[in-house]
C-alpha positions in Angstrom: 20.2 -9.5 -19.7 21.3 -6.0 -18.9 18.1 -5.0 -19.7 16.3 -7.8 -17.9 18.4 -6.3 -14.9 17.6 -2.8 -14.9 13.5 -3.7 -16.0 13.9 -6.1 -12.3 15.1 -2.5 -10.6 12.5 -0.3 -11.9 9.9 -3.0 -10.9 11.0 -3.0 -7.6 11.7 0.3 -7.1 7.7 1.0 -8.1 6.6 -1.6 -6.3 8.5 0.0 -2.8 7.2 3.4 -4.1 3.8 2.1 -4.8 3.6 0.1 -0.9 5.1 3.0 0.5 1.8 5.4 -0.5 -0.7 3.1 0.3 1.3 2.9 3.8 0.9 7.0 4.1 -3.1 7.0 2.5 -3.5 4.2 5.8 -0.9 5.8 8.3 0.2 9.6 7.7 4.1 9.8 8.3 4.5 13.2 6.6 2.6 16.3 5.7 1.9 15.0 2.4 -1.6 14.9 1.2 -4.2 12.6 0.6 -4.4 14.1 -2.8 -1.0 14.0 -3.2 -0.1 10.5 -1.7 -3.0 8.7 -4.4 -1.6 11.3 -7.7 2.0 8.8 -6.7 0.5 5.6 -6.6 -1.5 6.3 -10.1 1.8 7.8 -11.5 3.9 4.4 -9.9 1.3 2.2 -11.1 1.4 3.2 -14.5 4.8 3.4 -14.5 5.1 -0.3 -13.4 3.1 -1.0 -16.4 4.4 0.5 -19.0 7.3 -1.3 -17.4 6.0 -4.5 -17.3 4.1 -4.9 -20.3 5.4 -4.3 -23.9 3.1 -2.4 -25.5 3.3 0.4 -27.9 4.6 3.7 -27.2 4.9 2.4 -23.6 7.9 5.2 -23.3 5.7 7.5 -23.7 3.1 6.2 -21.4 5.9 6.1 -18.7 6.9 9.5 -19.1 3.9 11.4 -19.2 3.0 9.6 -15.5 7.0 9.8 -14.6 6.2 13.7 -14.4 4.4 14.6 -11.2 6.4 12.2 -9.3 9.7 13.9 -10.5 8.1 17.5 -10.2 7.3 16.4 -6.7 10.6 14.7 -5.9 12.4 17.6 -7.0 10.6 20.5 -5.2 11.6 18.5 -2.0 14.9 17.4 -2.1 15.8 20.5 -1.1 14.7 21.1 2.4 14.3 24.7 4.5 17.8 24.3 5.8 19.1 23.6 2.5 20.3 20.2 3.0 19.5 17.6 0.3 16.7 14.6 1.3 18.4 11.7 -0.2 15.1 9.9 -1.2 14.1 12.3 -3.1 17.1 12.9 -5.2 17.6 9.2 -5.8 13.7 8.7 -6.6 14.2 11.8 -9.2 17.9 10.6 -10.6 16.0 6.6 -10.8 13.2 8.1 -12.5 14.9 9.8 -15.1 17.6 6.9 -15.5 14.4 4.7 -16.0 13.1 7.3 -18.4 15.8 7.6 -20.8 16.3 4.0 -20.7 12.7 3.5 -21.7 13.4 6.2 -24.6 16.5 4.1 -25.6 14.5 0.8 -25.5 11.8 2.6 -27.9 14.6 3.9 -30.5 16.2 0.2 -30.5 12.8 -1.4 -31.4 12.4 1.1 -34.5 15.1 0.1 -36.1 
């Protein structure tokens, strides 16, 4: 049951992230480039697919796709004034937690 709740939360997170970056392409609201929005869209879409579909090596596919958003948001987590951007910190922590969850699920399935 806890797996289903976590899967629902992850799917909801990725759906929202995809929607935000589609909106960012149509109506730019930050200094983020078009290429970065497209990279986020691709990454989040692959992450959503890996979380929802029961395929071989889903944990590895997720890990590869999650690298760009985690790297990008880790870089923007602290702004020029030295304060933290809560959304960026949340993205890094949540996507890292999903990575651990995906690897743990893969390990328990192989046993």
